[in-house]
C-alpha positions as MATLAB code, in Angstrom:
seq = 'MNDAIPPVRLPVRALTTTLLIVGCLSLTAHAQVRVTNQHGEVRIQNGQALLRMMPVAGKSSGTTWMALDNVGNAYRISGYAENPTGGSDDPTEETVVVVDGYQNNPTGGSDDPTEETVVVADGYQDVLVYLREKHGVTVRHDPDLGADLLTLPGADDPLAALLEILTTETFDGRPLTDYFRLLEVATMGLFDQPGPTPAKPARWDLPFPNDRFYPMQWNLFRARLAAAQWHPARPKKRVRIAIIDSGIAPASRAHEGLDGAVVAHRPVAPSTGSPVAHALGIVSLLADRGQDASGIVGLLGQWDGTGCFGRTPLLADAPPEIISYNVGDFSPNSIYVAEAIRASVAQQVDVINLSLRLAYSPLVEEAIRDALAANVIVVAAAGNYAPGTAYRPTAFPANIEGVIAVGAAGPDMAVSPTSANEGLDLLAPGEEVLVGGPGNIWYYNGGTSLAAPHVTATVALMRAVRPDLTPAEALAALQRRAQAASETSPGFLNALSALNDVLPPPERVRYVQTPHTCSFSPGSLVDALGKDVEAYDHHIDDDLFPEADQPELPAAPTLAGNYPNPFNPSTTVRFMLPARQHVRLAVYNALGQEVQVLVDGVQEAGEHEVRFTARNLPSGVYFARLEAATHTAVRSLVLAE';
ca = [
       2.364    0.708   23.772;
      -0.131   -1.670   25.304;
      -1.579   -4.328   23.048;
      -5.253   -3.289   23.056;
      -6.326   -5.183   19.945;
      -7.929   -8.610   20.498;
      -5.835  -11.464   19.122;
      -6.702  -13.565   16.086;
      -6.082  -17.281   16.242;
      -3.958  -18.252   13.288;
      -2.148  -21.490   12.538;
       1.578  -20.979   12.977;
       3.558  -23.597   11.089;
       7.215  -24.111   10.412;
       7.836  -23.326    6.754;
       9.333  -26.069    4.620;
       9.895  -26.291    0.908;
       7.295  -29.055    0.752;
       4.390  -26.720    1.365;
       1.831  -26.828   -1.427;
      -1.590  -25.236   -1.647;
      -4.484  -27.023   -3.291;
      -7.938  -25.472   -3.567;
     -10.597  -28.139   -3.260;
     -13.738  -28.411   -5.359;
     -15.624  -31.203   -3.700;
     -17.064  -31.321   -0.187;
     -17.155  -35.016    0.596;
     -15.020  -37.980   -0.300;
     -18.024  -39.873   -1.681;
     -19.621  -37.141   -3.774;
     -19.098  -38.830   -7.152;
     -20.446  -36.574   -9.863;
     -20.832  -38.189  -13.281;
     -21.313  -36.333  -16.522;
     -22.947  -38.289  -19.351;
     -24.334  -37.541  -22.782;
     -27.450  -39.584  -23.472;
     -28.844  -39.125  -26.966;
     -27.656  -35.543  -27.125;
     -28.918  -34.693  -23.627;
     -26.112  -33.977  -21.187;
     -26.754  -35.015  -17.584;
     -24.800  -34.702  -14.330;
     -25.582  -37.479  -11.867;
     -25.329  -36.700   -8.130;
     -25.543  -33.038   -9.069;
     -26.272  -31.899   -5.523;
     -22.556  -32.180   -4.790;
     -21.801  -29.917   -7.735;
     -24.403  -27.440   -6.553;
     -22.771  -27.423   -3.133;
     -19.422  -26.674   -4.770;
     -20.706  -23.536   -6.420;
     -21.359  -21.485   -3.256;
     -18.048  -22.666   -1.810;
     -16.232  -20.984   -4.672;
     -18.327  -17.853   -4.354;
     -20.650  -18.812   -7.176;
     -24.364  -19.541   -7.416;
     -26.474  -21.973   -9.367;
     -27.427  -19.210  -11.762;
     -23.793  -18.572  -12.734;
     -22.328  -19.991  -15.922;
     -19.930  -22.846  -15.240;
     -18.127  -25.452  -17.312;
     -18.147  -29.159  -16.562;
     -15.748  -31.810  -17.888;
     -16.842  -35.394  -18.389;
     -14.626  -38.452  -17.936;
     -13.401  -38.413  -21.519;
     -12.633  -34.723  -21.706;
     -15.760  -33.225  -23.242;
     -16.656  -29.787  -21.904;
     -20.234  -28.701  -21.200;
     -21.719  -25.352  -20.275;
     -23.947  -25.459  -17.177;
     -26.698  -22.870  -17.250;
     -28.191  -23.813  -13.873;
     -30.715  -26.426  -12.809;
     -33.211  -23.805  -11.620;
     -33.890  -22.721  -15.198;
     -33.899  -26.351  -16.307;
     -33.863  -25.451  -20.024;
     -34.054  -28.982  -21.360;
     -36.580  -30.479  -19.015;
     -34.439  -32.238  -16.450;
     -35.736  -32.906  -12.956;
     -34.588  -31.012   -9.884;
     -36.780  -32.952   -7.452;
     -34.490  -33.698   -4.462;
     -36.484  -36.825   -3.626;
     -35.425  -38.372   -6.909;
     -31.937  -39.223   -8.041;
     -30.337  -35.818   -8.340;
     -29.904  -35.006  -12.010;
     -28.811  -31.593  -13.179;
     -29.547  -31.133  -16.854;
     -27.118  -28.914  -18.730;
     -27.027  -27.670  -22.271;
     -23.756  -28.798  -23.782;
     -21.694  -26.845  -26.245;
     -21.902  -29.716  -28.747;
     -25.645  -29.077  -29.189;
     -25.302  -25.488  -27.952;
     -29.028  -24.594  -27.823;
     -28.325  -21.369  -25.888;
     -25.040  -20.302  -27.456;
     -22.748  -21.503  -24.665;
     -19.004  -21.304  -25.147;
     -16.515  -24.085  -24.512;
     -13.579  -21.684  -24.183;
     -12.177  -22.409  -20.692;
     -10.556  -18.985  -20.585;
     -13.983  -17.370  -20.623;
     -15.783  -19.430  -18.013;
     -15.027  -21.235  -14.780;
     -13.917  -24.816  -15.440;
     -15.008  -27.471  -12.988;
     -13.822  -31.063  -12.912;
     -17.016  -32.669  -11.801;
     -15.689  -35.620   -9.818;
     -12.759  -37.152   -8.035;
     -10.935  -34.522   -5.956;
     -11.304  -36.307   -2.630;
     -10.485  -39.623   -4.289;
      -7.278  -38.074   -5.631;
      -6.306  -37.065   -2.102;
      -6.880  -40.662   -0.942;
      -4.789  -41.880   -3.867;
      -1.931  -39.524   -2.966;
      -2.024  -40.576    0.682;
      -2.132  -44.316    0.032;
       0.299  -44.568   -2.886;
       2.857  -41.878   -2.050;
       2.453  -41.090    1.658;
       1.420  -37.484    0.996;
       0.136  -35.724    4.086;
      -2.909  -33.481    3.715;
      -3.974  -30.850    6.198;
      -6.896  -28.509    5.647;
      -6.366  -24.860    6.577;
      -9.740  -23.282    7.379;
      -8.310  -19.740    7.296;
      -7.174  -20.197    3.712;
     -10.007  -22.502    2.670;
      -7.438  -24.830    1.107;
      -5.533  -28.053    1.696;
      -1.803  -28.085    2.477;
       0.077  -30.988    0.892;
       3.528  -32.167    1.950;
       5.643  -35.180    1.024;
       7.796  -36.090    4.023;
      10.828  -38.316    3.695;
      11.817  -37.469    0.118;
      15.325  -36.180   -0.614;
      13.804  -33.227   -2.460;
      10.193  -33.154   -1.201;
       9.017  -30.266   -3.363;
      10.452  -31.628   -6.604;
       9.132  -35.107   -5.856;
       5.628  -33.860   -5.089;
       5.521  -31.669   -8.181;
       6.673  -34.584  -10.329;
       3.828  -36.720   -9.006;
       1.219  -34.054   -9.598;
       2.363  -33.188  -13.099;
       3.098  -36.661  -14.506;
       0.584  -39.071  -12.971;
      -3.066  -39.602  -13.836;
      -6.182  -40.662  -11.971;
      -9.175  -42.238  -13.678;
      -7.630  -41.421  -17.029;
      -7.060  -37.704  -16.337;
      -3.959  -35.730  -15.237;
      -3.932  -35.098  -11.497;
      -3.785  -31.356  -12.072;
      -7.240  -31.468  -13.679;
      -8.762  -32.120  -10.257;
      -7.572  -28.921   -8.618;
      -9.188  -25.504   -8.776;
      -6.040  -23.884   -7.433;
      -2.546  -25.298   -7.267;
       0.166  -23.152   -5.704;
       3.646  -23.651   -4.383;
       4.419  -21.355   -1.461;
       6.688  -18.606   -2.791;
       9.228  -16.441   -1.011;
       9.190  -12.741   -1.893;
      11.225   -9.649   -1.060;
      11.260   -6.808    1.433;
      13.382   -4.763   -0.942;
      15.062   -1.496    0.025;
      18.341    0.219   -0.815;
      21.052    0.164    1.823;
      20.583    2.313    4.944;
      22.537    5.495    5.614;
      22.991    6.617    9.251;
      21.330    9.940   10.023;
      22.954   12.816   11.868;
      20.442   14.681   14.045;
      19.894   18.395   13.737;
      22.110   20.133   16.283;
      20.271   23.434   16.633;
      17.557   23.775   19.222;
      14.018   23.568   17.907;
      11.505   25.320   20.177;
       8.596   23.411   18.675;
       8.630   20.634   17.779;
      11.773   19.472   19.523;
      12.257   16.187   17.629;
      15.911   15.885   16.633;
      15.380   14.855   13.002;
      12.343   16.982   12.194;
      14.280   19.490   10.035;
      15.350   16.638    7.719;
      11.812   15.410    7.005;
      11.376   16.802    3.508;
       8.900   14.009    2.875;
       6.485   15.265    5.528;
       6.140   18.638    3.856;
       6.521   17.838    0.170;
       3.688   15.323    0.367;
       1.680   17.906    2.396;
       1.228   15.427    5.215;
       2.340   17.991    7.803;
      -0.640   20.140    6.818;
      -3.043   17.188    6.572;
      -2.135   16.085   10.110;
      -3.345   19.445   11.445;
      -6.527   19.717    9.413;
      -9.246   21.099   11.731;
     -11.725   18.344   10.795;
     -12.452   15.937   13.632;
     -12.280   12.137   13.316;
     -15.477   10.125   13.146;
     -13.755    6.824   13.907;
     -10.542    5.335   15.212;
      -8.647    3.962   12.233;
      -6.981    0.572   12.252;
      -3.999   -0.169    9.998;
      -2.507   -3.559    9.121;
       1.224   -3.653    8.340;
       1.841   -7.032    6.706;
       5.603   -7.298    6.753;
       8.592   -8.788    8.560;
       7.205   -8.155   12.020;
       9.069   -6.392   14.813;
      11.318   -8.488   17.040;
      10.533   -8.378   20.789;
      13.856   -6.671   21.476;
      12.879   -3.788   19.164;
       9.350   -3.212   20.442;
      10.555   -0.613   22.937;
      11.946    1.548   20.120;
      11.220    5.224   20.719;
       9.550    5.422   17.306;
       6.572    3.249   18.297;
       5.049    5.589   20.872;
       2.508    7.401   18.690;
       0.044    4.565   18.092;
      -1.349    1.448   19.727;
       0.833   -1.249   18.131;
      -0.171   -4.913   18.326;
       2.159   -7.686   17.166;
       0.689  -10.746   15.441;
       2.919  -13.688   14.479;
       1.735  -15.561   11.397;
       5.065  -16.985   10.249;
       7.464  -18.519   12.773;
      10.023  -15.938   13.861;
      13.745  -16.277   14.506;
      13.646  -13.304   16.873;
      16.341  -11.581   14.821;
      16.354   -7.754   14.963;
      14.995   -7.314   11.422;
      14.718   -3.677   10.357;
      12.064   -3.653    7.619;
       8.769   -3.584    9.539;
      10.319   -1.520   12.337;
      11.243    1.134    9.792;
       7.719    1.257    8.370;
       5.905    1.329   11.708;
       8.256    3.941   13.205;
       7.814    6.102   10.089;
       4.070    6.007   10.692;
       3.863    6.018   14.459;
       6.641    8.078   16.059;
       5.169   10.693   18.362;
       6.135   14.306   17.801;
       7.299   16.789   20.427;
       9.029   14.100   22.493;
      12.623   15.375   22.079;
      13.647   12.363   19.994;
      13.353   10.838   16.554;
      10.982   12.217   13.936;
       7.379   13.295   13.609;
       5.478   10.244   12.370;
       3.276   10.344    9.292;
       0.132    9.812   11.387;
       0.777   13.091   13.206;
       0.512   12.103   16.846;
       1.882   15.134   18.692;
       0.608   17.761   21.066;
       0.270   21.266   19.685;
      -1.466   22.876   22.638;
       1.801   24.489   23.695;
       2.028   26.098   20.286;
      -1.362   27.493   19.387;
      -3.879   25.653   21.519;
      -4.758   23.019   18.914;
      -4.352   19.291   18.536;
      -3.785   17.254   15.356;
      -6.591   15.486   13.528;
      -6.077   12.038   15.071;
      -5.279   13.202   18.625;
      -8.756   12.328   19.908;
      -8.685    8.896   18.273;
      -5.123    7.489   18.311;
      -4.703    5.035   15.424;
      -4.220    1.318   15.949;
      -1.539   -0.595   14.059;
      -1.452   -4.379   13.742;
       2.005   -5.605   12.726;
       1.823   -9.057   11.113;
       4.995  -11.100   10.717;
       4.837  -13.011    7.403;
       8.535  -13.925    7.391;
      11.512  -12.364    9.148;
      13.676  -11.979    6.070;
      11.353  -12.808    3.155;
       7.555  -12.737    2.904;
       5.907  -16.106    2.307;
       2.837  -16.118    0.061;
       0.852  -18.414    2.333;
       1.465  -16.302    5.397;
       0.710  -13.128    3.446;
      -2.666  -14.552    2.413;
      -3.395  -15.587    6.001;
      -2.474  -12.139    7.337;
      -4.703  -10.413    4.782;
      -7.665  -12.550    5.792;
      -6.914  -11.981    9.479;
      -6.777   -8.232    8.823;
     -10.220   -8.318    7.245;
     -11.510  -10.284   10.234;
     -10.070   -7.534   12.476;
     -11.978   -4.933   10.446;
      -8.931   -2.878    9.527;
      -9.383    0.240    7.403;
      -6.215   -0.052    5.345;
      -3.623   -2.736    4.634;
      -0.017   -1.774    3.844;
       1.960   -4.280    1.735;
       5.557   -3.070    1.400;
       6.618   -6.315   -0.242;
       6.693   -8.124   -3.565;
       5.933  -11.718   -4.459;
       5.812  -14.009   -7.433;
       2.238  -14.345   -8.608;
       0.138  -16.096   -5.983;
      -3.508  -17.023   -6.677;
      -4.024  -17.397   -2.955;
      -2.829  -13.849   -2.217;
      -4.800  -12.396   -5.116;
      -7.989  -14.070   -3.888;
      -7.406  -12.762   -0.347;
      -6.819   -9.213   -1.627;
      -9.919   -9.259   -3.804;
     -11.955  -10.400   -0.813;
     -10.434   -7.575    1.260;
     -11.375   -4.995   -1.361;
     -14.883   -6.434   -1.510;
     -15.055   -5.967    2.279;
     -14.259   -2.244    1.778;
     -10.682   -2.518    3.045;
      -8.286   -0.180    1.224;
      -5.089   -1.942    0.125;
      -1.860    0.021   -0.499;
       1.178   -1.762   -1.935;
       4.755   -0.933   -2.882;
       5.202   -1.116   -6.647;
       8.673   -2.668   -6.388;
      12.330   -1.694   -6.785;
      14.767   -2.512   -9.574;
      18.506   -2.407  -10.113;
      19.913    0.924  -11.324;
      19.911    1.167  -15.097;
      16.874   -1.050  -15.624;
      14.763    0.603  -18.313;
      11.504   -1.359  -18.187;
      10.306   -1.523  -14.582;
       6.721   -2.859  -14.354;
       4.737   -2.762  -11.128;
       5.243   -6.019   -9.253;
       2.716   -8.376   -7.673;
       0.620   -7.815   -5.576;
       0.626   -4.069   -6.307;
      -0.453   -4.820   -9.895;
      -3.808   -6.270   -8.805;
      -6.682   -4.089   -9.960;
      -8.070   -2.068   -7.062;
      -4.797   -2.042   -5.102;
      -3.139    1.394   -4.858;
       0.285    0.842   -6.469;
       2.828    3.327   -5.084;
       6.117    4.251   -6.725;
       9.010    6.109   -5.126;
      10.077    9.700   -5.863;
      12.454   12.305   -4.501;
      11.951   15.997   -3.690;
      11.664   16.757   -7.417;
       8.505   14.602   -7.458;
       9.862   12.540  -10.380;
       9.935    8.750  -10.273;
      13.124    7.395   -8.691;
      15.565    5.593  -11.015;
      15.197    2.334   -9.070;
      11.416    2.463   -8.617;
       8.879    0.680  -10.782;
       7.797    3.090  -13.508;
       5.000    1.217  -15.318;
       1.488    0.640  -13.990;
       1.753    3.081  -11.062;
      -1.230    4.755   -9.421;
       0.724    7.345   -7.422;
       4.201    8.516   -6.446;
       5.229    9.255   -2.855;
       8.453   10.072   -0.985;
      10.895    7.195   -1.378;
      14.359    8.773   -1.239;
      16.285    9.670    1.919;
      13.381    8.994    4.243;
      14.188    8.848    7.959;
      13.069    5.683    9.754;
      13.850    3.848   12.985;
      16.083    0.808   13.183;
      17.150   -1.870   15.685;
      19.107   -0.531   18.640;
      16.933    2.585   18.902;
      18.741    4.231   15.991;
      17.468    6.418   13.135;
      18.717    6.219    9.568;
      17.949    7.198    5.975;
      16.475    4.625    3.627;
      14.307    4.616    0.556;
      12.485    2.616   -2.089;
       8.832    1.889   -2.724;
       8.611    0.089    0.634;
       8.804    3.495    2.322;
       6.753    5.321   -0.318;
       3.712    3.134    0.354;
       3.318    4.106    4.065;
       2.968    7.767    3.066;
      -0.145    6.836    1.092;
      -1.301    4.514    3.881;
      -1.103    7.389    6.383;
      -3.040    9.662    4.037;
      -5.727    7.023    3.534;
      -5.945    6.592    7.324;
      -6.634   10.323    7.727;
      -9.231   10.161    4.958;
     -10.936    7.143    6.529;
     -10.950    8.831    9.937;
     -13.136   11.638    8.598;
     -15.023    9.515    6.033;
     -15.536    6.037    7.529;
     -17.592    4.886    4.524;
     -14.861    5.789    2.016;
     -14.449    2.991   -0.539;
     -11.156    1.828   -2.075;
     -12.211    3.240   -5.454;
     -13.155    6.612   -3.932;
      -9.849    6.818   -2.061;
      -7.812    6.113   -5.201;
      -9.853    8.609   -7.241;
      -9.294   11.383   -4.669;
      -5.571   10.658   -4.411;
      -5.123   10.785   -8.171;
      -7.393   13.778   -8.676;
      -5.307   15.874   -6.244;
      -1.845   14.563   -7.109;
       0.943   17.078   -7.649;
       2.965   17.264  -10.865;
       0.724   14.797  -12.681;
       1.296   14.500  -16.426;
       0.775   12.170  -19.352;
       3.893   10.282  -18.323;
       3.542   10.486  -14.530;
       0.658    9.536  -12.220;
       1.542   12.461   -9.950;
       2.976   12.891   -6.466;
       1.065   12.483   -3.203;
      -0.893   15.554   -2.059;
      -2.264   14.545    1.342;
      -3.983   17.787    2.363;
      -5.874   18.155   -0.904;
      -6.879   14.477   -0.984;
      -8.242   14.881    2.531;
     -10.196   17.983    1.496;
     -11.508   16.114   -1.524;
     -13.411   13.573    0.587;
     -14.784   16.135    3.056;
     -18.047   18.059    2.582;
     -17.449   21.664    1.407;
     -18.086   23.309    4.808;
     -15.272   21.262    6.384;
     -12.606   21.962    3.750;
      -9.728   24.344    4.403;
      -7.276   25.601    1.814;
      -4.493   26.573    4.229;
      -3.513   24.891    7.490;
      -1.231   26.401   10.111;
       1.262   23.796   11.323;
       3.236   23.831   14.594;
       6.613   24.635   13.081;
       5.385   28.222   12.672;
       5.541   28.720   16.452;
       8.102   30.575   18.533;
      10.630   31.200   15.779;
      12.786   34.273   16.004;
      13.254   36.186   12.744;
      16.195   34.932   10.739;
      16.682   31.717   12.733;
      17.800   28.636   10.814;
      14.597   26.741   11.414;
      12.610   29.691   10.097;
      13.808   28.505    6.673;
      11.626   25.418    7.067;
       9.007   27.639    5.604;
       5.789   28.160    7.596;
       3.991   25.573    5.431;
       5.052   27.250    2.212;
       6.265   24.172    0.345;
       6.460   24.612   -3.409;
       2.914   23.809   -4.438;
       0.545   24.583   -7.294;
      -2.498   25.851   -5.414;
      -4.602   25.782   -8.569;
      -4.993   22.020   -7.981;
      -7.490   22.961   -5.286;
      -9.429   25.671   -7.104;
     -12.494   23.501   -7.734;
     -12.701   22.608   -4.037;
     -13.253   26.189   -2.951;
     -15.473   29.064   -4.090;
     -13.879   31.821   -6.130;
     -14.037   34.210   -3.184;
     -11.700   31.943   -1.291;
      -8.855   32.209   -3.808;
      -5.583   33.474   -2.263;
      -5.025   37.224   -2.346;
      -1.824   38.841   -3.530;
       0.514   40.189   -0.834;
       0.709   43.894   -0.065;
       4.467   43.860   -0.726;
       7.017   41.531   -2.382;
       7.398   38.459   -0.158;
      10.164   35.864   -0.009;
       8.286   32.857    1.310;
      11.272   30.573    1.828;
      12.621   27.415    0.247;
      11.720   23.753    0.272;
      13.137   21.307    1.157;
      15.354   22.750    3.841;
      17.940   21.513    4.679;
      18.632   20.369    1.090;
      21.197   18.627   -1.057;
      21.786   19.410   -3.833;
      18.650   21.319   -4.934;
      15.860   23.316   -3.348;
      12.947   25.432   -4.580;
      12.735   29.112   -3.551;
       9.267   30.686   -3.611;
       8.339   34.363   -3.706;
       5.174   36.407   -4.305;
       4.686   39.799   -5.957;
       1.728   42.190   -5.595;
       2.238   43.643   -9.090;
       4.367   43.305  -12.215;
       7.837   44.630  -11.456;
      11.587   44.116  -11.732;
      13.113   41.868   -9.060;
      16.500   40.345   -8.373;
      16.879   37.104   -6.431;
      20.381   35.910   -5.591;
      22.066   33.486   -3.182;
      24.983   34.486   -0.927;
      27.329   32.523    1.307;
      27.938   33.263    4.996;
      30.707   35.731    4.045;
      28.288   37.802    1.991;
      29.724   36.661   -1.344;
      27.240   36.189   -4.177;
      27.293   32.575   -5.399;
      24.373   32.450   -7.842;
      21.749   34.754   -9.389;
      18.376   33.033   -9.675;
      16.215   35.857  -11.084;
      17.077   39.268  -12.515;
      14.275   40.782  -14.558;
      10.628   41.786  -14.782;
       8.191   39.290  -13.218;
       4.395   39.166  -13.284;
       2.202   39.534  -10.184;
       1.499   36.339   -8.261;
       3.433   33.313   -7.001;
       6.824   32.378   -8.436;
       9.146   29.433   -7.894;
      12.773   29.054   -8.909;
      15.150   26.137   -8.437;
      18.527   26.599   -6.726;
      21.103   23.845   -7.281;
      24.236   24.078   -5.137;
      26.798   22.812   -7.622;
      30.261   22.345   -6.125;
      29.386   24.361   -3.033;
      30.419   23.304    0.478;
      27.752   22.479    3.028;
      26.667   25.246    5.348;
      24.318   28.206    5.642;
      23.475   30.335    2.600;
      21.096   33.266    2.199;
      18.519   34.030   -0.491;
      18.028   37.769   -0.984;
      15.032   39.180   -2.877;
      15.409   42.816   -4.014;
      12.475   44.832   -5.420;
      11.983   48.552   -5.952;
      10.805   49.250   -2.403;
      11.404   46.049   -0.451;
      14.209   43.623    0.360;
      13.781   40.200    1.999;
      16.312   37.584    3.139;
      15.881   33.903    3.977;
      18.448   31.355    5.138;
      19.091   28.139    3.205;
      20.852   25.135    4.737;
      22.943   22.944    2.428;
      23.342   19.593    4.184;
      26.357   17.315    3.856;
];
C-alpha cells in the first residue's frame, strides 16, 4: 500500500567487521578533570565538565556517582549542590567540586563499582586523539546512537587489531578501556525459524470468508484473535507497529499478504535486494486482508464483514500502520537494531516487534529501556533451540526486564520442544503457522519468530482501545487472562480476554460473533470450524463480568464442534449438557464405521471437552456423533494430510 508514514533520516553505512561502538563521557577535547586528595579532602578540578557529563548519561548532579583519580583511587560523589564538606560551587571561581571520598567516608559511601556508576574523570577525548595519531583509527560520531564509531582501516584483521590496541595499551598510566563508558563490538544475530513447508490451499468453497487458507488457521482461533478482531469496541487511535527485522525486498512488496495495512519500508542496514522471507512472513501474518479470495486472514483483522452481518472489525475505521525496518537481510546487526529502535520511538510507534536474537548488546539494551520509558510496548521472540536441548533460556533481547518474552506453542498450548522454555512471559502459536513468502506463495513455518507477532497484534488491539496503556499494564493483562497457565507454564495467549481486561466494564463482551458463522449450510465441512467454539475455559473471564452474565446451560445436549479443524493428529471435541445424564460420543469414518469411542457414561451438566487423536488413520472426513437419551448430534471432523 502507499507509504503514508513520514521518513526518518538514518545513517546508512556499509557494515564491516571493524565497526566498534564507544560511549563517550566527556564533551570537549580540553575538558581535563583532575581528582586530587588534599589533606583528606577530595577535590575535582574543572568539575563543570563532569557536571555536564552527568545529564548526558541521563543522570543529575544529585545522583550518586563514582570518580577515579589518576592513580586508581575511587571516590563517591554526592553532588556539589549539597556541598557536604564546604567546597565552593561559585562558577566565577575555578570550578571545584568537593566530594566525600570512601577513604574518609563521612556519609557512608561505597566504593563497590558494581553498585554505583563509575566515571573516569578525565581523558576520553585525549584517548581518541591518541588513537587517531598513533594508530590511524578513524572516529565518527553517530548522533542517533549517541556514540562514536571506531574503525581501523588498512589492517589485515581490522577488528582483532583494534581490540588488541584497546585491551593492551595504556594512556596516562591507565588501560584504554578505563576511559569508555560503553565499549561494544557490533554483533550479528539470528532470524531463526525452522524450515518452511509449502501449504496446500483449502479446495472447498468458503462463502465467507473466501480466503483460501482460512480453514488452516488454527492459530487465529486458539489464541482467540478471531474473536478479538470483531470485538464491538471502537478504536480511539490508529495504532502504529514497528517490525524490526530483515526488511522486505522491493520485489516482494507487491505480495498479496501486505494489503491489510499501510506498510512503510525503512532501510537502516544496507540491503542486497535478495528476496529474504523472514520479515515478509511476519508482516503478511499480521497484515493480510481477509475476504479477498486469497491467502489468509491477517492477525490484525482487516476484512469487511458487512456482507455477513452488517458489522466491521475493530480496526476497520483506523487501519493500522506498519513500519518495516531492515536491520540486516540475513542476520540482524546490533548497531542497526539499536538505531531502528530509536527511530521507532521517534516515529511514536505503539509497539515494537523483535523476532530476532542477539548476543548481549549494551547499545540495544539502552535503546529498549528508553523505548519502554517512552511508553512503547516491546514484544520479542524468546528464541529457538535445537531439538533435544533441555535447558533453553530466553535469549537477548527478550530477556530484558519489561520486554514481553514470547515462547512458541502448538494447538495443545504447551511449549514447543524447540522454543525457549525458561524466563518466558507468554506462549503463543508457533507451530504450523501460515505466512507469505517470496514469489507470492504461502507456506507453513514456526518458531518464536512467528509466536511474537500474535502478541504484537493483540497489543495493537489493546492500544487501539486504550491509547494510554503502559507496557506493564499490557503484560499484566496478557498474563492475567492467559489460557492453560500453571506453575510450570506462563500460559497461552488469550487475545479476546486480554482486550476485555483493559476495557471499562460497560464495553466488555464475553462472546463475540465472528464472520465464519455466516451462510453455512448444516453439515457442511466448514461448519466444523466451530462458530467460535474453540476449546476454552470460560471461567478465566468470570471476574470480568457480573454473575448474571454467566453462560446458561443449553435446553438440550449440544455438540459444539471440534478445534482445531482441520487437524493432525489431535483435536478437541466440545459438548454441553443441560443436566446430568448418560451420553455416548464416538467418531466414525465416511463409510459409517466406528473408529473410536471418546465418551460412554454418565456426565455432569455443563461444558465438556474430550481429545480425539487420529492414530494410524488416513486423512479425510470423519464424523463425531453425540447420543443422549432424547437427542443425537453429528459434526464433521477433517483430518488433514
